C-alpha positions as CSV (number, residue, x, y, z in Angstrom):
1,X,-36.2,-84.7,-122.4
2,X,-39.3,-82.4,-122.4
3,X,-40.1,-79.2,-120.6
4,X,-42.7,-79.5,-117.9
5,X,-44.4,-76.6,-116.0
6,X,-46.3,-77.3,-112.7
7,X,-48.8,-75.0,-111.1
8,X,-51.5,-75.1,-108.5
9,X,-49.5,-75.4,-105.2
10,X,-50.2,-73.3,-102.2
11,X,-51.2,-73.2,-98.6
12,X,-54.3,-75.2,-97.4
13,X,-55.6,-76.4,-94.1
14,X,-55.6,-80.1,-93.2
15,X,-58.7,-81.8,-94.7
16,X,-58.7,-79.4,-97.7
17,X,-58.1,-79.9,-101.3
18,X,-55.7,-78.7,-104.0
19,X,-55.3,-79.5,-107.7
20,X,-51.9,-79.5,-109.3
21,X,-51.4,-79.1,-113.0
22,X,-48.5,-80.0,-115.2
23,X,-48.3,-78.7,-118.7
24,X,-46.2,-80.6,-121.2
25,X,-45.3,-80.1,-124.9
26,X,-47.8,-81.2,-127.5
27,X,-48.1,-85.0,-127.9
28,X,-46.1,-85.8,-124.8
29,X,-48.9,-87.3,-122.9
30,X,-49.8,-89.6,-125.8
31,X,-46.3,-91.1,-125.8
32,X,-44.9,-91.0,-122.2
33,X,-46.0,-92.2,-118.8
34,X,-46.3,-89.2,-116.6
35,X,-45.7,-89.2,-112.8
36,X,-45.9,-87.0,-109.7
37,X,-43.3,-87.1,-107.0
38,X,-42.7,-85.1,-103.9
39,X,-39.8,-84.1,-101.8
40,X,-39.2,-82.6,-98.3
41,X,-36.0,-81.1,-97.0
42,X,-33.4,-83.7,-96.2
43,X,-35.4,-86.6,-97.7
44,X,-35.2,-88.4,-101.1
45,X,-37.8,-87.6,-103.7
46,X,-40.6,-90.0,-103.4
47,X,-43.2,-91.5,-105.8
48,X,-46.8,-90.2,-105.5
49,X,-48.7,-91.3,-108.6
50,X,-48.2,-92.3,-112.2
51,X,-50.5,-92.5,-115.3
52,X,-49.9,-94.7,-118.2
53,X,-49.5,-93.1,-121.7
54,X,-52.1,-95.4,-123.4
55,X,-54.8,-97.0,-121.3
56,X,-55.8,-94.9,-118.4
57,X,-53.9,-97.1,-115.9
58,X,-52.7,-95.5,-112.7
59,X,-50.7,-96.4,-109.7
60,X,-50.4,-94.6,-106.3
61,X,-48.2,-94.6,-103.3
62,X,-49.9,-96.3,-100.4
63,X,-49.8,-93.0,-98.4
64,X,-52.0,-91.2,-100.9
65,X,-54.3,-94.0,-102.1
66,X,-58.0,-93.0,-101.9
67,X,-57.1,-89.3,-101.4
68,X,-55.2,-88.4,-104.6
69,X,-56.2,-88.8,-108.2
70,X,-53.9,-88.5,-111.2
71,X,-55.5,-87.8,-114.6
72,X,-54.5,-86.4,-118.0
73,X,-56.2,-84.3,-120.7
74,X,-54.3,-85.0,-123.9
75,X,-56.1,-82.2,-125.7
76,X,-54.8,-79.7,-123.2
77,X,-51.4,-81.4,-122.9
78,X,-51.9,-81.3,-119.1
79,X,-51.6,-83.9,-116.3
80,X,-53.4,-83.2,-113.0
81,X,-53.1,-84.3,-109.5
82,X,-56.2,-83.8,-107.5
83,X,-55.4,-84.0,-103.8
84,X,-58.2,-84.4,-101.3
85,X,-58.3,-84.8,-97.5
86,X,-54.8,-83.3,-97.3
87,X,-52.7,-84.1,-94.3
88,X,-49.9,-82.1,-92.7
89,X,-47.5,-84.9,-93.8
90,X,-48.4,-84.2,-97.4
91,X,-46.5,-80.9,-97.2
92,X,-43.7,-81.0,-99.8
93,X,-42.5,-79.7,-103.1
94,X,-44.3,-81.6,-105.8
95,X,-42.7,-82.4,-109.1
96,X,-44.2,-83.5,-112.4
97,X,-42.1,-86.0,-114.4
98,X,-42.0,-87.6,-117.8
99,X,-40.8,-91.2,-118.4
100,X,-37.4,-91.4,-120.1
101,X,-38.7,-94.2,-122.4
102,X,-41.5,-93.4,-124.9
103,X,-44.4,-95.8,-124.9
104,X,-43.0,-98.0,-122.1
105,X,-45.4,-100.8,-121.4
106,X,-44.4,-101.1,-117.7
107,X,-45.8,-98.3,-115.6
108,X,-42.7,-96.8,-113.8
109,X,-42.6,-95.7,-110.2
110,X,-38.9,-95.1,-109.6
111,X,-37.2,-91.7,-110.0
112,X,-34.6,-93.3,-112.2
113,X,-37.3,-94.1,-114.7
114,X,-37.9,-90.4,-115.4
115,X,-35.6,-87.9,-117.0
116,X,-37.8,-84.8,-117.5
117,X,-38.8,-82.8,-114.4
118,X,-40.7,-79.7,-113.8
119,X,-39.5,-76.9,-111.5
120,X,-41.6,-78.1,-108.6
121,X,-44.5,-76.4,-106.8
122,X,-44.8,-76.1,-103.0
123,X,-47.7,-77.6,-101.2
124,X,-48.1,-76.6,-97.5
125,X,-50.8,-78.2,-95.4
126,X,-51.4,-76.5,-92.0
127,X,-52.9,-78.1,-89.0
């Protein structure tokens, strides 16, 4: 497991943008698939986006496709989630996660595929 630290959450109006950051230990991003998940009270944690450890392959939940972009900067050991055109329903605690298997070829999207989680950062979108 690795220690992950998220930042960048906050309050924004619908239609606005936020960028979340997730800092990881050195060399993590070059070995592990990295994902973003979100959770609201009373609901299960849900997949948002994932980026592959090697090729810049990404996957997104249907609910955020075309609005959110996941990226990584290996030199800064940081994964980003750029969120545009935010909706009220995007309100949640967002978590960064690292794959439990190093250099996994399959790009994971299930919570059980990840075993390192950040502390979470609150994103609130007002109408």
